[in-house]
N, C-alpha and C positions, 0 to 999 in steps of 0.2 A: 451351556456356550461350553467348546471343547479349547483349546488349548489350540488347538490347528488352524481352527473359527481363528482365533483374535490372533493368529500369527500369519494370517490369509492376508487378514486386516492392515500388516504393514508390507505387504505386497514379496513376502521371504517365498524367492523361486527354490523351486525342487520337489519330492517328493517327502512327505512327513515321515521318519525312521520310528522315532520315538523323543521321550520327556521323563526322564528326573527333575524329582524333588531335592534343592541343593538344601539342607536344612542350618544356612547361614548366618540369617537373620533374624529378627525377633519381631520386625514388625509388621513386612511385608512380605509375601509368598512369592518363594524364589526362585526355576527354574532352567536345566539347561535342555532346551530341542534340541533335535537331530533333525536336517532335512539331507537330503542326497539329489546334488544338479548335477547330470552330464558326468555320472558315473562319481562322486567324489563327493565326499558325506562335508557336511558344517553345520557346525554348532553356535548355538545362539543363545543368549542372555532376556529370556521375559524375566515379570515382575511381576506380581498381582500387588495391587496397593489396598489398603486396608481404609477402607470408607469411614471406618471408624473413627481410627484416627486422621486420618488426613480429609474430611467433611467435604473439599473441592476437588475432586482429583482432575478435572478440567484446566485448573489453573494453575494446578503442581505442571501438569503438561506445558500448557503456555510458558510456565516460567520455567524449564526447560530450554524451549525455544531459543 
């Protein structure tokens, strides 16, 4: 599964440009992804939840909502 595929699941519009790994966290993976829509680039922050530390990621997302 690619980072672009994951972003599409969150309905991020536009054309995928790049992904940069941010090395600021120590539990989850954090990425800055860039999409271009209508000639304008927009950055988004995406995190990969560490399933070893957080055993029930679905519950985490439910808690966020």
